All heavy atoms as TSV, in Angstrom:
chain	resi	resn	atom	element	x	y	z
A	1	ARG	N	N	202.884	195.131	163.653
A	1	ARG	CA	C	202.100	194.788	164.797
A	1	ARG	C	C	200.646	194.671	164.405
A	1	ARG	O	O	199.937	193.955	165.012
A	1	ARG	CB	C	202.349	195.715	165.930
A	1	ARG	CG	C	203.669	195.603	166.558
A	1	ARG	CD	C	203.858	196.474	167.701
A	1	ARG	NE	N	204.215	197.757	167.131
A	1	ARG	CZ	C	204.793	198.724	167.767
A	1	ARG	NH1	N	204.936	198.633	169.050
A	1	ARG	NH2	N	205.130	199.901	167.195
A	2	ARG	N	N	200.242	195.379	163.413
A	2	ARG	CA	C	198.824	195.535	163.023
A	2	ARG	C	C	198.514	194.454	161.815
A	2	ARG	O	O	197.426	194.419	161.418
A	2	ARG	CB	C	198.396	196.916	162.536
A	2	ARG	CG	C	198.350	197.891	163.715
A	2	ARG	CD	C	197.876	199.139	163.210
A	2	ARG	NE	N	198.933	199.807	162.643
A	2	ARG	CZ	C	198.864	201.047	161.931
A	2	ARG	NH1	N	197.617	201.561	161.849
A	2	ARG	NH2	N	199.857	201.664	161.510
A	3	GLY	N	N	199.534	193.709	161.440
A	3	GLY	CA	C	199.262	192.743	160.446
A	3	GLY	C	C	199.277	193.306	159.025
A	3	GLY	O	O	198.792	192.768	158.114
A	4	THR	N	N	199.845	194.492	158.819
A	4	THR	CA	C	199.852	195.192	157.589
A	4	THR	C	C	200.880	194.471	156.703
A	4	THR	O	O	202.081	194.225	157.065
A	4	THR	CB	C	200.239	196.650	157.721
A	4	THR	OG1	O	199.275	197.376	158.561
A	4	THR	CG2	C	200.286	197.409	156.329
A	5	ARG	N	N	200.471	194.197	155.448
A	5	ARG	CA	C	201.422	193.585	154.455
A	5	ARG	C	C	201.866	194.689	153.499
A	5	ARG	O	O	201.130	195.533	153.242
A	5	ARG	CB	C	200.758	192.461	153.718
A	5	ARG	CG	C	200.391	191.243	154.631
A	5	ARG	CD	C	199.807	190.134	153.889
A	5	ARG	NE	N	198.950	190.518	152.839
A	5	ARG	CZ	C	197.764	189.999	152.449
A	5	ARG	NH1	N	197.478	188.930	153.088
A	5	ARG	NH2	N	197.071	190.459	151.449
A	6	MET	N	N	203.099	194.568	153.139
A	6	MET	CA	C	203.724	195.524	152.201
A	6	MET	C	C	204.178	194.815	150.918
A	6	MET	O	O	204.632	193.606	151.024
A	6	MET	CB	C	204.878	196.212	152.770
A	6	MET	CG	C	204.457	197.029	154.043
A	6	MET	SD	S	206.039	197.678	154.825
A	6	MET	CE	C	206.419	196.105	155.766
A	7	HIS	N	N	203.952	195.404	149.792
A	7	HIS	CA	C	204.444	194.907	148.515
A	7	HIS	C	C	205.135	196.114	147.810
A	7	HIS	O	O	204.490	197.004	147.418
A	7	HIS	CB	C	203.304	194.254	147.664
A	7	HIS	CG	C	203.776	193.516	146.461
A	7	HIS	ND1	N	203.646	192.206	146.399
A	7	HIS	CD2	C	204.507	193.915	145.377
A	7	HIS	CE1	C	204.219	191.758	145.250
A	7	HIS	NE2	N	204.815	192.875	144.612
A	8	PHE	N	N	206.416	195.925	147.682
A	8	PHE	CA	C	207.121	196.933	146.872
A	8	PHE	C	C	207.298	196.515	145.431
A	8	PHE	O	O	207.524	195.331	145.147
A	8	PHE	CB	C	208.628	197.165	147.458
A	8	PHE	CG	C	208.547	197.912	148.801
A	8	PHE	CD1	C	208.399	197.294	149.963
A	8	PHE	CD2	C	208.752	199.263	148.781
A	8	PHE	CE1	C	208.405	197.859	151.131
A	8	PHE	CE2	C	208.844	199.964	149.964
A	8	PHE	CZ	C	208.639	199.232	151.185
A	9	VAL	N	N	207.126	197.434	144.518
A	9	VAL	CA	C	207.356	197.226	143.106
A	9	VAL	C	C	208.389	198.208	142.597
A	9	VAL	O	O	208.238	199.418	142.750
A	9	VAL	CB	C	206.008	197.396	142.277
A	9	VAL	CG1	C	206.293	197.140	140.769
A	9	VAL	CG2	C	204.891	196.573	142.800
A	10	PHE	N	N	209.456	197.657	141.999
A	10	PHE	CA	C	210.515	198.460	141.500
A	10	PHE	C	C	210.796	198.171	139.984
A	10	PHE	O	O	210.624	196.953	139.604
A	10	PHE	CB	C	211.818	198.127	142.206
A	10	PHE	CG	C	211.870	198.474	143.701
A	10	PHE	CD1	C	211.753	197.371	144.697
A	10	PHE	CD2	C	211.985	199.758	144.074
A	10	PHE	CE1	C	211.715	197.743	145.980
A	10	PHE	CE2	C	211.950	200.125	145.442
A	10	PHE	CZ	C	211.827	199.080	146.388
A	11	ALA	N	N	211.246	199.124	139.236
A	11	ALA	CA	C	211.806	198.888	137.961
A	11	ALA	C	C	213.104	198.157	138.211
A	11	ALA	O	O	213.856	198.554	139.157
A	11	ALA	CB	C	211.943	200.172	137.172
A	12	ARG	N	N	213.427	197.241	137.422
A	12	ARG	CA	C	214.645	196.494	137.630
A	12	ARG	C	C	215.917	197.357	137.785
A	12	ARG	O	O	216.813	197.195	138.610
A	12	ARG	CB	C	214.866	195.466	136.594
A	12	ARG	CG	C	216.121	194.635	136.625
A	12	ARG	CD	C	216.260	193.742	137.860
A	12	ARG	NE	N	215.326	192.658	137.732
A	12	ARG	CZ	C	215.041	191.818	138.754
A	12	ARG	NH1	N	215.787	191.968	139.892
A	12	ARG	NH2	N	214.128	190.826	138.593
A	13	SER	N	N	215.956	198.461	137.008
A	13	SER	CA	C	217.093	199.313	136.910
A	13	SER	C	C	217.041	200.488	137.926
A	13	SER	O	O	217.980	201.252	138.081
A	13	SER	CB	C	217.307	199.917	135.522
A	13	SER	OG	O	216.115	200.745	135.219
A	14	ASP	N	N	215.936	200.507	138.705
A	14	ASP	CA	C	215.652	201.706	139.587
A	14	ASP	C	C	216.621	201.504	140.892
A	14	ASP	O	O	216.771	200.328	141.371
A	14	ASP	CB	C	214.248	201.745	139.947
A	14	ASP	CG	C	213.913	203.072	140.735
A	14	ASP	OD1	O	213.741	204.061	140.041
A	14	ASP	OD2	O	213.948	203.036	141.977
A	15	PRO	N	N	217.195	202.542	141.410
A	15	PRO	CA	C	217.977	202.351	142.670
A	15	PRO	C	C	217.166	202.278	143.901
A	15	PRO	O	O	217.623	202.036	144.951
A	15	PRO	CB	C	218.786	203.671	142.649
A	15	PRO	CG	C	217.951	204.678	141.979
A	15	PRO	CD	C	217.225	203.887	140.923
A	16	GLY	N	N	215.788	202.256	143.723
A	16	GLY	CA	C	215.024	202.214	144.952
A	16	GLY	C	C	215.189	200.925	145.796
A	16	GLY	O	O	215.154	200.919	147.115
A	17	TYR	N	N	215.373	199.866	145.136
A	17	TYR	CA	C	215.560	198.574	145.895
A	17	TYR	C	C	216.845	198.616	146.799
A	17	TYR	O	O	216.916	198.250	147.854
A	17	TYR	CB	C	215.560	197.337	144.959
A	17	TYR	CG	C	215.917	196.010	145.832
A	17	TYR	CD1	C	215.005	195.589	146.668
A	17	TYR	CD2	C	217.065	195.392	145.518
A	17	TYR	CE1	C	215.261	194.376	147.466
A	17	TYR	CE2	C	217.305	194.286	146.279
A	17	TYR	CZ	C	216.365	193.733	147.245
A	17	TYR	OH	O	216.664	192.583	147.903
A	18	SER	N	N	217.977	199.137	146.152
A	18	SER	CA	C	219.127	199.289	146.919
A	18	SER	C	C	219.056	200.185	148.125
A	18	SER	O	O	219.506	199.987	149.167
A	18	SER	CB	C	220.234	199.845	146.001
A	18	SER	OG	O	220.609	198.931	144.987
A	19	LEU	N	N	218.214	201.273	147.976
A	19	LEU	CA	C	217.991	202.208	148.998
A	19	LEU	C	C	217.198	201.446	150.132
A	19	LEU	O	O	217.442	201.617	151.332
A	19	LEU	CB	C	217.160	203.443	148.640
A	19	LEU	CG	C	217.992	204.338	147.661
A	19	LEU	CD1	C	216.955	205.371	147.029
A	19	LEU	CD2	C	219.068	204.990	148.370
A	20	LEU	N	N	216.096	200.681	149.730
A	20	LEU	CA	C	215.349	199.932	150.717
A	20	LEU	C	C	216.283	198.974	151.521
A	20	LEU	O	O	216.222	198.858	152.658
A	20	LEU	CB	C	214.204	199.086	149.984
A	20	LEU	CG	C	213.399	198.207	150.876
A	20	LEU	CD1	C	212.626	198.976	151.941
A	20	LEU	CD2	C	212.457	197.459	150.016
A	21	ARG	N	N	217.079	198.269	150.721
A	21	ARG	CA	C	217.902	197.217	151.298
A	21	ARG	C	C	219.008	197.896	152.273
A	21	ARG	O	O	219.178	197.423	153.359
A	21	ARG	CB	C	218.696	196.537	150.209
A	21	ARG	CG	C	219.344	195.239	150.610
A	21	ARG	CD	C	219.993	194.460	149.466
A	21	ARG	NE	N	221.103	195.299	148.955
A	21	ARG	CZ	C	221.151	195.677	147.612
A	21	ARG	NH1	N	220.259	195.166	146.765
A	21	ARG	NH2	N	222.142	196.383	147.179
A	22	ASP	N	N	219.439	199.050	151.903
A	22	ASP	CA	C	220.451	199.852	152.786
A	22	ASP	C	C	219.705	200.276	154.040
A	22	ASP	O	O	220.317	200.221	155.146
A	22	ASP	CB	C	220.963	201.010	152.042
A	22	ASP	CG	C	221.980	200.650	150.952
A	22	ASP	OD1	O	222.357	199.461	150.875
A	22	ASP	OD2	O	222.266	201.530	150.074
A	23	ASP	N	N	218.531	200.746	153.878
A	23	ASP	CA	C	217.788	201.353	155.069
A	23	ASP	C	C	217.116	200.226	155.936
A	23	ASP	O	O	217.114	200.343	157.217
A	23	ASP	CB	C	216.679	202.271	154.637
A	23	ASP	CG	C	217.261	203.554	154.114
A	23	ASP	OD1	O	218.533	203.910	154.331
A	23	ASP	OD2	O	216.562	204.315	153.464
A	24	ALA	N	N	216.663	199.163	155.288
A	24	ALA	CA	C	215.842	198.160	156.095
A	24	ALA	C	C	216.688	196.975	156.535
A	24	ALA	O	O	216.357	196.324	157.471
A	24	ALA	CB	C	214.694	197.697	155.301
A	25	GLY	N	N	217.799	196.755	155.868
A	25	GLY	CA	C	218.770	195.675	156.193
A	25	GLY	C	C	218.074	194.291	156.330
A	25	GLY	O	O	217.327	193.847	155.645
A	26	SER	N	N	218.320	193.752	157.615
A	26	SER	CA	C	217.889	192.375	157.868
A	26	SER	C	C	216.332	192.338	158.024
A	26	SER	O	O	215.737	191.266	157.951
A	26	SER	CB	C	218.517	191.766	159.075
A	26	SER	OG	O	218.256	192.572	160.147
A	27	GLU	N	N	215.660	193.448	158.232
A	27	GLU	CA	C	214.245	193.418	158.254
A	27	GLU	C	C	213.565	192.936	157.072
A	27	GLU	O	O	212.471	192.356	157.084
A	27	GLU	CB	C	213.716	194.827	158.596
A	27	GLU	CG	C	213.893	195.258	160.122
A	27	GLU	CD	C	213.179	194.364	160.995
A	27	GLU	OE1	O	211.869	194.347	160.977
A	27	GLU	OE2	O	213.770	193.662	161.850
A	28	ILE	N	N	214.191	193.078	155.931
A	28	ILE	CA	C	213.613	192.598	154.689
A	28	ILE	C	C	213.403	191.100	154.793
A	28	ILE	O	O	212.460	190.617	154.513
A	28	ILE	CB	C	214.482	193.010	153.510
A	28	ILE	CG1	C	214.506	194.529	153.277
A	28	ILE	CG2	C	213.995	192.264	152.228
A	28	ILE	CD1	C	215.436	195.025	152.166
A	29	GLY	N	N	214.468	190.385	155.127
A	29	GLY	CA	C	214.358	188.929	155.236
A	29	GLY	C	C	213.439	188.516	156.254
A	29	GLY	O	O	212.665	187.602	156.154
A	30	ARG	N	N	213.373	189.188	157.420
A	30	ARG	CA	C	212.466	188.835	158.580
A	30	ARG	C	C	210.991	189.011	158.138
A	30	ARG	O	O	210.171	188.141	158.255
A	30	ARG	CB	C	212.789	189.630	159.725
A	30	ARG	CG	C	212.047	189.224	160.942
A	30	ARG	CD	C	212.317	190.124	162.170
A	30	ARG	NE	N	211.644	191.452	162.091
A	30	ARG	CZ	C	210.359	191.663	162.378
A	30	ARG	NH1	N	209.558	190.634	162.700
A	30	ARG	NH2	N	209.904	192.869	162.293
A	31	LEU	N	N	210.763	190.140	157.513
A	31	LEU	CA	C	209.343	190.465	157.047
A	31	LEU	C	C	208.877	189.508	155.943
A	31	LEU	O	O	207.746	189.118	155.818
A	31	LEU	CB	C	209.166	191.896	156.681
A	31	LEU	CG	C	209.304	192.899	157.874
A	31	LEU	CD1	C	209.349	194.385	157.345
A	31	LEU	CD2	C	208.250	192.681	158.859
A	32	THR	N	N	209.799	189.292	154.999
A	32	THR	CA	C	209.563	188.301	153.895
A	32	THR	C	C	209.232	186.962	154.518
A	32	THR	O	O	208.199	186.332	154.037
A	32	THR	CB	C	210.712	188.288	152.977
A	32	THR	OG1	O	210.950	189.612	152.386
A	32	THR	CG2	C	210.362	187.343	151.793
A	33	ALA	N	N	209.997	186.422	155.411
A	33	ALA	CA	C	209.753	185.176	156.016
A	33	ALA	C	C	208.432	185.143	156.708
A	33	ALA	O	O	207.718	184.019	156.720
A	33	ALA	CB	C	210.871	184.817	156.997
A	34	LEU	N	N	207.902	186.274	157.258
A	34	LEU	CA	C	206.676	186.254	158.015
A	34	LEU	C	C	205.540	186.490	156.961
A	34	LEU	O	O	204.337	186.434	157.378
A	34	LEU	CB	C	206.690	187.503	158.988
A	34	LEU	CG	C	207.547	187.313	160.159
A	34	LEU	CD1	C	207.614	188.664	160.971
A	34	LEU	CD2	C	207.030	186.275	161.122
A	35	GLY	N	N	205.819	186.741	155.736
A	35	GLY	CA	C	204.760	186.947	154.771
A	35	GLY	C	C	204.275	188.334	154.750
A	35	GLY	O	O	203.176	188.627	154.252
A	36	ALA	N	N	204.896	189.144	155.479
A	36	ALA	CA	C	204.539	190.590	155.603
A	36	ALA	C	C	205.063	191.461	154.426
A	36	ALA	O	O	204.673	192.675	154.349
A	36	ALA	CB	C	204.808	191.129	156.943
A	37	LEU	N	N	206.029	190.991	153.751
A	37	LEU	CA	C	206.669	191.870	152.738
A	37	LEU	C	C	206.964	190.962	151.535
A	37	LEU	O	O	207.499	189.848	151.577
A	37	LEU	CB	C	208.002	192.343	153.227
A	37	LEU	CG	C	208.889	193.116	152.289
A	37	LEU	CD1	C	208.251	194.375	151.840
A	37	LEU	CD2	C	210.260	193.357	152.877
A	38	THR	N	N	206.513	191.486	150.381
A	38	THR	CA	C	207.001	190.936	149.055
A	38	THR	C	C	207.509	192.054	148.222
A	38	THR	O	O	207.135	193.228	148.389
A	38	THR	CB	C	205.797	190.276	148.326
A	38	THR	OG1	O	204.641	191.160	148.370
A	38	THR	CG2	C	205.374	188.928	149.056
A	39	ILE	N	N	208.407	191.639	147.314
A	39	ILE	CA	C	209.024	192.653	146.427
A	39	ILE	C	C	208.986	192.080	145.025
A	39	ILE	O	O	209.290	190.948	144.798
A	39	ILE	CB	C	210.416	192.918	146.771
A	39	ILE	CG1	C	210.503	193.468	148.259
A	39	ILE	CG2	C	211.161	193.854	145.803
A	39	ILE	CD1	C	211.903	193.498	148.781
A	40	SER	N	N	208.485	192.949	144.043
A	40	SER	CA	C	208.520	192.530	142.654
A	40	SER	C	C	209.337	193.513	141.864
A	40	SER	O	O	209.488	194.661	142.249
A	40	SER	CB	C	207.171	192.639	142.102
A	40	SER	OG	O	206.276	191.634	142.792
A	41	PHE	N	N	209.840	193.062	140.732
A	41	PHE	CA	C	210.655	193.912	139.915
A	41	PHE	C	C	209.951	193.765	138.499
A	41	PHE	O	O	209.567	192.690	138.044
A	41	PHE	CB	C	212.149	193.386	139.760
A	41	PHE	CG	C	212.806	193.548	140.976
A	41	PHE	CD1	C	212.914	192.422	141.961
A	41	PHE	CD2	C	213.447	194.728	141.415
A	41	PHE	CE1	C	213.533	192.584	143.094
A	41	PHE	CE2	C	214.089	194.728	142.565
A	41	PHE	CZ	C	214.172	193.677	143.468
A	42	ILE	N	N	209.908	194.846	137.757
A	42	ILE	CA	C	209.425	194.833	136.401
A	42	ILE	C	C	210.587	195.222	135.491
A	42	ILE	O	O	211.343	196.240	135.653
A	42	ILE	CB	C	208.340	195.973	136.293
A	42	ILE	CG1	C	207.101	195.467	137.166
A	42	ILE	CG2	C	207.891	196.101	134.881
A	42	ILE	CD1	C	205.902	196.323	137.062
A	43	GLU	N	N	210.824	194.323	134.615
A	43	GLU	CA	C	211.902	194.453	133.618
A	43	GLU	C	C	211.593	195.567	132.617
A	43	GLU	O	O	210.411	195.796	132.339
A	43	GLU	CB	C	212.086	193.162	132.853
A	43	GLU	CG	C	212.456	191.971	133.848
A	43	GLU	CD	C	213.821	192.118	134.507
A	43	GLU	OE1	O	214.704	192.811	133.993
A	43	GLU	OE2	O	214.029	191.454	135.525
A	44	ASP	N	N	212.649	196.103	132.013
A	44	ASP	CA	C	212.524	197.089	130.912
A	44	ASP	C	C	211.579	198.302	131.314
A	44	ASP	O	O	210.857	198.772	130.483
A	44	ASP	CB	C	211.999	196.366	129.690
A	44	ASP	CG	C	212.916	195.376	129.198
A	44	ASP	OD1	O	214.196	195.451	129.274
A	44	ASP	OD2	O	212.382	194.281	128.723
A	45	ALA	N	N	211.624	198.682	132.633
A	45	ALA	CA	C	210.820	199.822	133.047
A	45	ALA	C	C	211.819	200.877	133.553
A	45	ALA	O	O	212.953	200.551	133.899
A	45	ALA	CB	C	209.882	199.440	134.088
A	46	ASP	N	N	211.405	202.100	133.521
A	46	ASP	CA	C	212.172	203.185	134.193
A	46	ASP	C	C	211.469	203.561	135.485
A	46	ASP	O	O	210.470	202.925	135.894
A	46	ASP	CB	C	212.358	204.343	133.263
A	46	ASP	CG	C	211.011	204.943	132.763
A	46	ASP	OD1	O	210.012	204.696	133.395
A	46	ASP	OD2	O	211.021	205.718	131.802
A	47	HIS	N	N	211.993	204.485	136.159
A	47	HIS	CA	C	211.542	204.771	137.554
A	47	HIS	C	C	209.929	205.213	137.525
A	47	HIS	O	O	209.292	204.807	138.440
A	47	HIS	CB	C	212.274	206.094	138.014
A	47	HIS	CG	C	211.766	206.505	139.381
A	47	HIS	ND1	N	212.001	205.857	140.561
A	47	HIS	CD2	C	211.075	207.637	139.770
A	47	HIS	CE1	C	211.475	206.494	141.605
A	47	HIS	NE2	N	210.812	207.572	141.016
A	48	THR	N	N	209.533	205.818	136.415
A	48	THR	CA	C	208.039	206.165	136.393
A	48	THR	C	C	207.296	205.239	135.541
A	48	THR	O	O	206.115	205.527	135.135
A	48	THR	CB	C	207.942	207.629	135.891
A	48	THR	OG1	O	208.548	207.785	134.669
A	48	THR	CG2	C	208.586	208.580	136.966
A	49	PHE	N	N	207.863	204.117	135.112
A	49	PHE	CA	C	207.164	203.068	134.256
A	49	PHE	C	C	206.688	203.740	132.975
A	49	PHE	O	O	205.474	203.521	132.613
A	49	PHE	CB	C	206.051	202.435	135.036
A	49	PHE	CG	C	206.520	201.657	136.181
A	49	PHE	CD1	C	206.625	202.272	137.473
A	49	PHE	CD2	C	207.012	200.356	136.103
A	49	PHE	CE1	C	207.161	201.586	138.574
A	49	PHE	CE2	C	207.480	199.677	137.205
A	49	PHE	CZ	C	207.579	200.352	138.491
A	50	THR	N	N	207.483	204.560	132.316
A	50	THR	CA	C	207.119	205.243	131.148
A	50	THR	C	C	206.737	204.340	129.933
A	50	THR	O	O	205.765	204.530	129.201
A	50	THR	CB	C	208.277	206.259	130.680
A	50	THR	OG1	O	208.455	207.195	131.869
A	50	THR	CG2	C	207.846	207.034	129.546
A	51	PRO	N	N	207.647	203.345	129.632
A	51	PRO	CA	C	207.245	202.423	128.470
A	51	PRO	C	C	205.909	201.767	128.683
A	51	PRO	O	O	205.604	201.252	129.744
A	51	PRO	CB	C	208.355	201.369	128.418
A	51	PRO	CG	C	209.458	201.996	129.216
A	51	PRO	CD	C	208.904	202.903	130.245
A	52	PHE	N	N	205.045	201.778	127.678
A	52	PHE	CA	C	203.757	201.241	127.806
A	52	PHE	C	C	203.677	199.809	128.250
A	52	PHE	O	O	202.892	199.403	129.158
A	52	PHE	CB	C	203.004	201.345	126.389
A	52	PHE	CG	C	201.526	200.993	126.627
A	52	PHE	CD1	C	200.634	201.684	127.331
A	52	PHE	CD2	C	201.061	199.744	125.987
A	52	PHE	CE1	C	199.299	201.220	127.379
A	52	PHE	CE2	C	199.893	199.361	126.055
A	52	PHE	CZ	C	198.884	199.977	126.754
A	53	PRO	N	N	204.570	198.896	127.696
A	53	PRO	CA	C	204.546	197.469	128.235
A	53	PRO	C	C	204.816	197.496	129.766
A	53	PRO	O	O	204.158	196.624	130.482
A	53	PRO	CB	C	205.641	196.801	127.418
A	53	PRO	CG	C	205.693	197.633	126.169
A	53	PRO	CD	C	205.455	199.008	126.594
A	54	SER	N	N	205.697	198.247	130.270
A	54	SER	CA	C	205.906	198.220	131.745
A	54	SER	C	C	204.678	198.779	132.514
A	54	SER	O	O	204.383	198.304	133.591
A	54	SER	CB	C	207.119	198.998	132.076
A	54	SER	OG	O	207.068	200.389	131.822
A	55	GLN	N	N	203.863	199.685	131.924
A	55	GLN	CA	C	202.669	200.130	132.596
A	55	GLN	C	C	201.595	199.019	132.560
A	55	GLN	O	O	200.964	198.862	133.610
A	55	GLN	CB	C	202.157	201.390	131.772
A	55	GLN	CG	C	202.940	202.578	131.870
A	55	GLN	CD	C	202.401	203.714	130.999
A	55	GLN	OE1	O	201.211	203.689	130.749
A	55	GLN	NE2	N	203.297	204.577	130.485
A	56	VAL	N	N	201.555	198.333	131.616
A	56	VAL	CA	C	200.614	197.154	131.494
A	56	VAL	C	C	201.000	196.163	132.587
A	56	VAL	O	O	200.155	195.651	133.343
A	56	VAL	CB	C	200.607	196.506	130.119
A	56	VAL	CG1	C	199.860	195.210	130.125
A	56	VAL	CG2	C	200.050	197.432	129.076
A	57	ARG	N	N	202.282	195.757	132.718
A	57	ARG	CA	C	202.744	194.803	133.694
A	57	ARG	C	C	202.402	195.399	135.114
A	57	ARG	O	O	202.112	194.658	135.981
A	57	ARG	CB	C	204.238	194.614	133.468
A	57	ARG	CG	C	204.800	193.629	134.362
A	57	ARG	CD	C	204.202	192.198	134.285
A	57	ARG	NE	N	204.685	191.365	135.342
A	57	ARG	CZ	C	204.075	190.763	136.324
A	57	ARG	NH1	N	202.751	190.957	136.370
A	57	ARG	NH2	N	204.570	190.034	137.218
A	58	LEU	N	N	202.690	196.701	135.297
A	58	LEU	CA	C	202.500	197.294	136.582
A	58	LEU	C	C	200.958	197.190	137.030
A	58	LEU	O	O	200.664	196.752	138.121
A	58	LEU	CB	C	202.962	198.677	136.658
A	58	LEU	CG	C	202.675	199.568	137.903
A	58	LEU	CD1	C	203.435	198.837	139.090
A	58	LEU	CD2	C	203.057	200.966	137.756
A	59	ILE	N	N	200.112	197.458	135.991
A	59	ILE	CA	C	198.644	197.393	136.245
A	59	ILE	C	C	198.263	195.884	136.573
A	59	ILE	O	O	197.467	195.708	137.461
A	59	ILE	CB	C	197.876	197.939	135.070
A	59	ILE	CG1	C	198.057	199.437	135.022
A	59	ILE	CG2	C	196.393	197.606	135.291
A	59	ILE	CD1	C	197.620	200.092	133.761
A	60	GLU	N	N	198.760	195.004	135.850
A	60	GLU	CA	C	198.516	193.553	136.114
A	60	GLU	C	C	198.968	193.220	137.434
A	60	GLU	O	O	198.200	192.470	138.173
A	60	GLU	CB	C	199.138	192.732	135.054
A	60	GLU	CG	C	198.568	192.744	133.629
A	60	GLU	CD	C	199.335	192.090	132.585
A	60	GLU	OE1	O	200.528	191.713	132.845
A	60	GLU	OE2	O	198.818	191.931	131.572
A	61	LEU	N	N	200.038	193.650	137.901
A	61	LEU	CA	C	200.755	193.282	139.118
A	61	LEU	C	C	199.862	193.941	140.296
A	61	LEU	O	O	199.450	193.193	141.326
A	61	LEU	CB	C	202.150	193.694	139.237
A	61	LEU	CG	C	202.813	193.444	140.510
A	61	LEU	CD1	C	202.863	191.899	140.736
A	61	LEU	CD2	C	204.251	193.941	140.484
A	62	VAL	N	N	199.518	195.141	140.197
A	62	VAL	CA	C	198.725	195.811	141.301
A	62	VAL	C	C	197.399	195.271	141.318
A	62	VAL	O	O	196.827	195.102	142.481
A	62	VAL	CB	C	198.720	197.402	141.017
A	62	VAL	CG1	C	197.786	198.050	141.974
A	62	VAL	CG2	C	200.132	197.940	141.223
A	63	THR	N	N	196.779	194.898	140.160
A	63	THR	CA	C	195.433	194.296	140.175
A	63	THR	C	C	195.488	193.022	140.933
A	63	THR	O	O	194.597	192.587	141.736
A	63	THR	CB	C	194.932	194.106	138.789
A	63	THR	OG1	O	194.836	195.417	138.167
A	63	THR	CG2	C	193.540	193.455	138.694
A	64	ALA	N	N	196.493	192.148	140.661
A	64	ALA	CA	C	196.646	190.866	141.285
A	64	ALA	C	C	196.766	191.104	142.781
A	64	ALA	O	O	196.169	190.333	143.562
A	64	ALA	CB	C	197.832	190.105	140.697
A	65	ILE	N	N	197.597	192.021	143.178
A	65	ILE	CA	C	197.816	192.207	144.642
A	65	ILE	C	C	196.470	192.678	145.287
A	65	ILE	O	O	196.126	192.109	146.347
A	65	ILE	CB	C	198.907	193.355	144.871
A	65	ILE	CG1	C	200.325	192.785	144.329
A	65	ILE	CG2	C	198.939	193.778	146.316
A	65	ILE	CD1	C	201.295	193.852	144.291
A	66	LEU	N	N	195.758	193.602	144.645
A	66	LEU	CA	C	194.523	194.158	145.255
A	66	LEU	C	C	193.383	193.151	145.261
A	66	LEU	O	O	192.451	193.180	146.162
A	66	LEU	CB	C	194.080	195.390	144.552
A	66	LEU	CG	C	195.025	196.639	144.830
A	66	LEU	CD1	C	194.553	197.734	143.878
A	66	LEU	CD2	C	195.192	196.992	146.246
A	67	THR	N	N	193.402	192.165	144.431
A	67	THR	CA	C	192.360	191.232	144.294
A	67	THR	C	C	192.689	189.902	144.960
A	67	THR	O	O	191.959	188.932	145.098
A	67	THR	CB	C	192.003	190.818	142.825
A	67	THR	OG1	O	193.130	190.290	142.224
A	67	THR	CG2	C	191.419	192.054	142.112
A	68	GLY	N	N	193.870	189.945	145.620
A	68	GLY	CA	C	194.294	188.702	146.375
A	68	GLY	C	C	194.876	187.597	145.593
A	68	GLY	O	O	194.993	186.479	146.149
A	69	GLN	N	N	195.132	187.851	144.352
A	69	GLN	CA	C	195.727	186.760	143.541
A	69	GLN	C	C	197.206	186.812	143.762
A	69	GLN	O	O	197.804	187.880	143.993
A	69	GLN	CB	C	195.460	187.072	142.037
A	69	GLN	CG	C	193.971	187.175	141.721
A	69	GLN	CD	C	193.313	185.855	141.988
A	69	GLN	OE1	O	193.765	184.790	141.599
A	69	GLN	NE2	N	192.109	185.876	142.697
A	70	PRO	N	N	197.902	185.743	143.730
A	70	PRO	CA	C	199.314	185.721	143.966
A	70	PRO	C	C	200.037	186.383	142.808
A	70	PRO	O	O	199.842	185.902	141.667
A	70	PRO	CB	C	199.721	184.262	144.103
A	70	PRO	CG	C	198.548	183.479	143.516
A	70	PRO	CD	C	197.353	184.344	143.592
A	71	PRO	N	N	200.689	187.471	143.027
A	71	PRO	CA	C	201.431	188.071	141.923
A	71	PRO	C	C	202.556	187.203	141.357
A	71	PRO	O	O	203.152	186.492	142.233
A	71	PRO	CB	C	201.964	189.366	142.544
A	71	PRO	CG	C	202.039	189.159	143.956
A	71	PRO	CD	C	200.961	188.125	144.297
A	72	LEU	N	N	202.813	187.338	140.141
A	72	LEU	CA	C	204.037	186.590	139.537
A	72	LEU	C	C	205.189	187.422	139.943
A	72	LEU	O	O	205.398	188.557	139.366
A	72	LEU	CB	C	203.908	186.520	138.082
A	72	LEU	CG	C	202.702	185.680	137.513
A	72	LEU	CD1	C	202.612	185.761	136.027
A	72	LEU	CD2	C	202.801	184.278	137.967
A	73	LEU	N	N	206.073	186.914	140.769
A	73	LEU	CA	C	207.268	187.642	141.191
A	73	LEU	C	C	208.366	187.352	140.202
A	73	LEU	O	O	208.527	186.185	139.845
A	73	LEU	CB	C	207.629	187.282	142.599
A	73	LEU	CG	C	206.551	187.420	143.625
A	73	LEU	CD1	C	207.018	186.965	144.991
A	73	LEU	CD2	C	206.188	188.899	143.761
A	74	SER	N	N	209.106	188.326	139.900
A	74	SER	CA	C	210.252	188.197	139.040
A	74	SER	C	C	211.447	188.807	139.750
A	74	SER	O	O	211.412	189.466	140.722
A	74	SER	CB	C	210.012	188.858	137.723
A	74	SER	OG	O	209.706	190.137	137.777
């Protein structure tokens, strides 16, 4: 209602997306269609983004989001 946008970032192998999907259900599609929700996945990362290349990708993605650049969604 306040126009807040959300952007979730998950490691591809992390179960977080499944949990979000289970809990949010059809709201994911509705919010995505409204432009209020985007979801990105980072390949070859673990839950805490331990591998250095996944940290670099995470930083690039968060920087793009915070500066208003369209993130590259995968």
